[in-house]
C-alpha positions as CSV (number, residue, x, y, z in Angstrom):
1,M,-38.8,14.6,57.8
2,G,-41.0,12.3,55.7
3,G,-41.4,14.7,52.8
4,L,-37.5,14.9,52.5
5,R,-37.4,11.3,52.4
6,R,-40.2,11.2,49.6
7,R,-38.3,13.7,47.6
8,L,-35.1,11.9,47.8
9,L,-36.8,8.5,47.0
10,H,-38.4,10.5,43.9
11,V,-34.9,11.7,43.0
12,A,-33.4,8.4,43.2
13,E,-35.8,6.8,41.1
14,G,-35.6,9.4,38.4
15,T,-32.0,8.9,38.5
16,S,-32.4,5.2,38.1
17,W,-34.8,5.7,35.3
18,A,-32.4,7.9,33.4
19,V,-29.5,5.7,33.9
20,G,-31.6,2.8,32.6
21,L,-32.6,4.7,29.7
22,V,-29.2,5.8,28.9
23,G,-28.1,2.1,29.3
24,L,-30.9,0.8,26.9
25,V,-30.0,3.5,24.1
26,W,-26.2,2.5,24.5
27,W,-27.0,-1.2,24.0
28,G,-29.4,-0.3,21.1
29,V,-26.4,1.6,19.4
30,V,-23.9,-1.1,20.1
31,Q,-26.4,-3.6,18.6
32,I,-27.2,-1.6,15.6
33,G,-23.3,-1.1,14.9
34,M,-22.7,-4.9,15.3
35,T,-25.5,-5.5,12.8
36,T,-24.5,-3.0,10.3
37,A,-20.7,-4.2,10.5
38,T,-21.8,-7.7,10.1
39,R,-23.9,-7.1,7.1
40,H,-21.2,-4.9,5.7
41,E,-18.6,-7.8,6.3
42,L,-21.0,-10.5,4.8
43,A,-21.8,-8.0,1.6
44,R,-18.2,-7.9,1.0
45,F,-17.7,-11.7,1.2
46,S,-20.5,-12.2,-1.2
47,A,-18.9,-9.6,-3.5
48,I,-15.7,-12.0,-3.6
49,Q,-17.5,-15.0,-4.1
50,A,-19.4,-13.5,-7.0
51,A,-16.5,-12.2,-8.5
52,S,-14.6,-15.6,-7.9
53,A,-17.4,-17.3,-9.9
54,Q,-18.1,-14.7,-12.6
55,G,-18.1,-16.0,-16.0
56,G,-18.6,-19.5,-15.1
57,T,-16.2,-21.5,-17.1
58,P,-12.7,-19.9,-17.3
59,D,-10.7,-19.3,-20.6
60,Q,-9.4,-22.8,-21.1
61,S,-7.9,-22.3,-24.5
62,L,-4.5,-22.9,-23.2
63,W,-5.2,-25.7,-20.9
64,S,-4.2,-29.3,-21.4
65,A,-7.2,-31.9,-21.7
66,K,-6.3,-33.5,-18.5
67,R,-6.5,-30.1,-16.6
68,I,-10.0,-29.3,-18.1
69,S,-11.1,-32.7,-16.9
70,E,-9.9,-32.4,-13.4
71,W,-11.4,-28.7,-13.1
72,R,-14.9,-30.1,-14.1
73,K,-14.6,-32.8,-11.4
74,A,-13.3,-30.5,-8.7
75,V,-15.7,-27.5,-9.2
76,S,-18.8,-30.1,-8.4
77,T,-17.2,-30.9,-5.1
78,P,-17.8,-28.5,-2.1
79,G,-14.8,-26.6,-1.1
80,P,-13.4,-23.7,0.9
81,A,-14.6,-20.2,0.2
82,P,-12.1,-18.0,-1.7
83,I,-9.9,-15.7,0.4
84,A,-9.2,-13.2,-2.5
85,V,-9.6,-12.9,-6.3
86,L,-6.6,-12.7,-8.7
87,R,-6.9,-10.8,-12.0
88,I,-4.2,-10.3,-14.8
89,A,-6.0,-8.4,-17.6
90,K,-3.1,-8.9,-20.0
91,I,-3.8,-12.7,-20.1
92,R,-7.5,-12.5,-19.6
93,L,-7.0,-14.5,-16.0
94,E,-9.5,-14.1,-13.3
95,V,-9.2,-16.7,-10.6
96,P,-10.3,-17.3,-6.9
97,V,-7.5,-17.5,-4.5
98,L,-8.2,-20.5,-2.0
99,P,-6.3,-21.5,1.0
100,G,-3.7,-24.1,0.8
101,T,-2.0,-25.7,-2.2
102,D,-3.5,-29.4,-2.1
103,D,-4.3,-31.1,-5.4
104,L,-8.0,-30.5,-5.3
105,T,-7.4,-26.8,-4.4
106,L,-5.2,-26.4,-7.4
107,E,-7.6,-27.9,-9.9
108,R,-10.4,-25.3,-8.6
109,G,-8.2,-22.2,-8.5
110,V,-4.9,-21.0,-7.4
111,G,-3.7,-21.6,-3.9
112,H,-2.3,-19.5,-1.2
113,I,1.1,-21.0,0.0
114,E,1.2,-21.7,3.8
115,D,3.4,-19.6,5.9
116,T,3.4,-16.5,3.3
117,A,1.5,-13.4,3.8
118,R,-2.2,-13.5,3.2
119,P,-3.1,-11.9,0.0
120,G,-3.3,-8.1,0.4
121,A,-1.3,-8.1,3.7
122,V,2.2,-6.6,3.9
123,G,4.7,-9.0,3.2
124,N,5.5,-11.6,0.5
125,S,2.2,-13.3,-0.3
126,G,2.8,-16.6,-2.5
127,L,0.3,-18.0,-4.8
128,A,0.7,-21.4,-6.5
129,G,-0.9,-22.6,-9.8
130,H,-0.7,-25.3,-12.4
131,R,1.5,-24.6,-15.4
132,D,-1.1,-26.3,-17.8
133,S,-4.3,-24.6,-16.7
134,F,-4.7,-21.2,-14.6
135,F,-0.9,-20.2,-14.8
136,R,-0.2,-21.4,-18.3
137,G,-0.8,-17.7,-19.4
138,L,2.1,-16.5,-17.3
139,K,4.3,-17.5,-20.1
140,D,3.1,-14.3,-21.8
141,I,3.6,-11.6,-19.0
142,A,6.5,-9.3,-18.7
143,P,7.8,-6.7,-16.2
144,G,5.6,-3.7,-16.0
145,D,2.2,-5.7,-16.4
146,T,-0.2,-5.3,-13.6
147,I,-1.9,-7.8,-11.5
148,E,-5.0,-7.0,-9.1
149,V,-5.8,-8.7,-6.0
150,T,-9.2,-8.2,-4.5
151,T,-9.7,-9.1,-0.9
152,L,-12.7,-8.7,1.5
153,T,-11.6,-5.3,2.3
154,E,-9.9,-3.8,-0.7
155,T,-8.5,-4.3,-4.2
156,I,-4.4,-3.7,-4.4
157,V,-2.8,-3.2,-7.8
158,Y,0.6,-4.8,-8.0
159,R,3.2,-4.3,-10.8
160,I,5.3,-7.1,-12.1
161,E,8.9,-6.4,-11.3
162,R,10.7,-9.4,-12.9
163,T,10.3,-13.1,-13.9
164,W,12.9,-15.9,-13.6
165,V,13.3,-19.7,-13.4
166,V,14.5,-21.7,-10.5
167,M,14.9,-25.2,-9.0
168,P,12.3,-26.6,-6.8
169,E,14.3,-27.3,-3.8
170,D,15.0,-23.4,-3.1
171,V,12.4,-21.7,-1.1
172,S,14.1,-18.4,-0.6
173,V,11.8,-16.4,-2.9
174,L,9.0,-16.9,-0.6
175,D,11.0,-15.3,2.3
176,P,9.2,-12.3,4.0
177,T,9.3,-8.8,2.5
178,P,9.1,-5.4,4.3
179,T,6.3,-4.3,1.8
180,R,3.6,-5.7,0.0
181,A,4.9,-8.3,-2.5
182,L,3.3,-10.9,-4.6
183,T,5.0,-14.2,-5.7
184,L,3.5,-16.4,-8.5
185,V,4.6,-19.8,-8.7
186,T,4.1,-22.3,-11.4
187,C,6.2,-25.5,-12.9
188,Y,8.3,-24.9,-15.9
189,P,8.9,-25.5,-18.8
190,F,5.1,-24.6,-19.5
191,Y,5.0,-27.5,-22.1
192,F,6.8,-30.4,-20.7
193,A,5.8,-34.1,-20.7
194,G,5.7,-35.5,-17.1
195,S,6.9,-33.9,-14.1
196,A,8.3,-30.4,-15.1
197,P,12.0,-29.9,-13.4
198,Q,11.8,-26.3,-12.7
199,R,9.7,-23.4,-11.5
200,F,8.8,-20.3,-13.0
201,I,8.5,-17.4,-10.8
202,V,6.7,-14.0,-11.0
203,R,7.5,-11.3,-8.5
204,A,5.4,-8.3,-8.2
205,V,5.3,-5.4,-6.0
206,E,2.4,-2.8,-4.9
207,A,2.1,-0.3,-7.9
208,G,3.4,3.1,-6.6
209,D,6.1,1.2,-4.5
210,E,8.6,1.0,-7.3
211,R,11.8,2.4,-6.0
212,V,15.3,2.7,-7.3
213,I,17.1,-0.5,-6.2
214,P,20.9,-0.7,-6.0
215,P,22.4,-3.4,-8.1
216,L,23.1,-6.7,-6.4
217,S,26.5,-7.7,-6.1
218,S,27.9,-11.1,-7.0
219,E,28.5,-11.9,-3.4
220,G,24.9,-12.3,-2.8
221,S,23.8,-9.3,-1.2
222,V,20.0,-9.0,-0.4
223,C,17.7,-6.4,-2.1
224,P,16.7,-3.9,0.9
225,R,13.1,-3.8,-0.4
226,C,12.2,-7.0,-1.8
227,G,14.6,-9.4,0.0
228,M,15.7,-11.1,-3.1
229,R,19.4,-12.3,-3.8
230,P,21.1,-12.5,-7.3
231,I,20.8,-16.5,-7.4
232,V,17.4,-17.9,-6.0
233,A,15.4,-20.9,-6.6
234,L,12.1,-22.4,-5.6
235,V,9.5,-23.6,-4.6
236,R,7.1,-24.7,-1.6
237,P,5.3,-27.0,-2.3
238,S,7.4,-29.0,-4.7
239,H,4.5,-31.3,-5.9
240,I,3.0,-28.7,-8.3
241,P,3.2,-30.3,-11.8
C-alpha cells in the first residue's frame, strides 16, 4: 500500500513538473512574440519618422516668405509624431501627415482632418495644407497623377481622379466613401492677397480601384463608389488661408 502511494506521488510530482515546464515554455514563447511584435512596430514607426524628416528642409521655391518664416519657427517647437507620409512625385512633395489642422500643425506639415478616415484606412481620408507652402504645388497636378501615402503598416498608391474648386461652407466632399479615397484640401486661388474665398479639392482613389462610373445626373445623384455629387463645395476646417 505504501509503495503504491509513493508511486502515485512520484507520478503526480512528474506531472506537475511537466505542466510547469510546458507553462514556462508557453510563457517564454508569448514573451518573445510580444517583444518581437513591439520591436517590429517601433521599427516601422521609426521608418515613418525618418521618412518624414528626410531631406531636412522641404522644397520651398514656391512658398511665400511668410510661410517659410512660420515653418522655421514651427519645426523648432516640439510637436506630435507623424501618422503617415504623403508623397506626390510630380511636384516633388514629401511631407509628414500630422494629426489635426491647427495653425502650428499646418506650418509643420499637412494635417489629417478630424472625423475623416485615418490615412490608409478604408474610407475618405481628408488632408489639409496651406496653399502658399506644402500644397502650392497642387496647382500643377492633374487627373492620372499618382499619390503615395506611407503609414506604419504599408504604402498605398492612389491615382488622382479629379480636381475642382468649391466654397468653404460645404463639407460634402469629406463624406465617407465605401473604398479607400484621399481628399486633399487647400485654399484657392493659390495666389491671392488676404484670406482666399474658395477651396481647391483633389480627389484620388486607390490605384487599381478605378472602375467605370456612370454619369451623374443634373438632379444630384450620388456616385456609387466615391459618394460625390455633381455640385459640391468644401471645406472643414474653414480657417485654412
